[in-house]
C-alpha positions, 0 to 999 in steps of 0.5 A, a space after each residue: 500500500 501507499 499513502 501520503 503522510 504528514 510528519 513535520 518532526 520526522 521531516 525536520 530531523 531527517 531533511 533539515 537543509 545542511 549548512 552552506 558552509 560546514 567546517 569549510 566545506 560546501 555540502 549543499 549538494 547533499 540536499 538533493 541526494 538525501 531527499 531522493 533516498 528511500 528510507 526505512 523508518 517508523 511513521 507510527 507518530 505521523 498522520 495519514 492524510 488520505 486513504 491508501 492505494 493498493 500498489 499490488 495484490 498477489 497470491 503466494 507462492 506464485 510469480 510476481 511482476 518484475 515492475 510495479 506501477 501505480 497512478 493514484 490520486 489521493 483526495 485529502 480529507 483534512 488540512 495538512 502538509 504532505 511530507 512524503 509517501 509511506 509504503 507498507 504491506 499486509 501479509 495474510 499468513 492464514 485465515 486467522 494470522 495477518 502480518 502487517 507493517 502498516 504505520 499504526 500496526 503493532 511494531 515488528 522488525 520491519 518498518 515502513 518505506 518513506 518516499 520524501 518530497 523535496 518540497 512538502 505540499 500543503 493540502 486542504 479538503 478539496 485538493 488532491 495529490 497525484 502520484 505516479 509511482 514506478 518500482 523497477 528491479 536493479 541489476 544486483 537484486 535491489 530496487 529503483 524507485 521513482 515517484 512523481 506527481 503534483 497537487 490538484 485543486 478540485 474545480 480548477 484547471 491546472 496544477 502546482 507543486 510538481 515533483 519528480 524524484 527517484 532513488 538513482 539521484 540519491 546515489 553519490 556519483 563521481 563527475 564522470 558518471 554524472 556527465 552521463 546523465 546530461 542530454 546530448 553527451 557523446 559516449 565512447 568506450 574507456 579502456 575498461 569498456 574496451 576490456 569488457 567488450 573484448 571479454 563479452 565478444 569471446 563468450 560463445 559457449 565453446 571457450 572455458 573460463 580458463 580460456 577466457 581468463 587467458 584471453 583477458 590476461 593477454 588483452 590487458 597484461 598490465 592489469 592481470 599478471 596471473 590467470 587467477 587475477 583474470 578469473 576473479 575479474 570475470 567473476 566480478 563482471 558477472 556479479 556486477 551485471 546481475 549474473 549474465 553468464 551461464 556456466 556448465 561443467 562438461 561431464 567427466 571433468 
């Protein structure tokens, strides 16, 4: 489930703007990183401003969709300020037993997820907050979250308090990586990219791991002085790409 929440004390503590000058360092850029992070927090003392929306309902065991999407409109019944959105789940373990991580449920090991807003949205009866929520799987088993939307006033055209946030922006990136997010940026392979391209081009189902390691060592002799170092690098690439290599052992070997 997901719903808009008001939590002024929690928001003030977690997202107070950093000083422009802290011990001689300008850390104001961290404001965007912090407010684009998905937090695990207890929202027990926060106020829910609208009925929740169901993101997904599933019967387990069974297959689940790889991506989750929700286009929701939360009509606010009371005056308040939306500081972000809470996400939680209920699991019906049997006819008589339900495990819930809802903010007002009995506290257990799991807490709620909180999707903060960079700019809190004041609301009153007659206004709604529109939320477009997307959850995508990452390469290494993690999840990427995107939450965007706006405020809408009933009976009026137009909208305000637009927001467009995602958990990718909460990751500290070096300048080279950040430049890839700019429109119109030309991209070429680095030496590491050339090495990766060489490795992937040689995976044909016929070469063994040792054969790939020997080829990689020959391609980059300065980086891999032993076959074992090349083997480790191949394993690291496979893990970083989410297990893209399929391996098998030949019989009798």
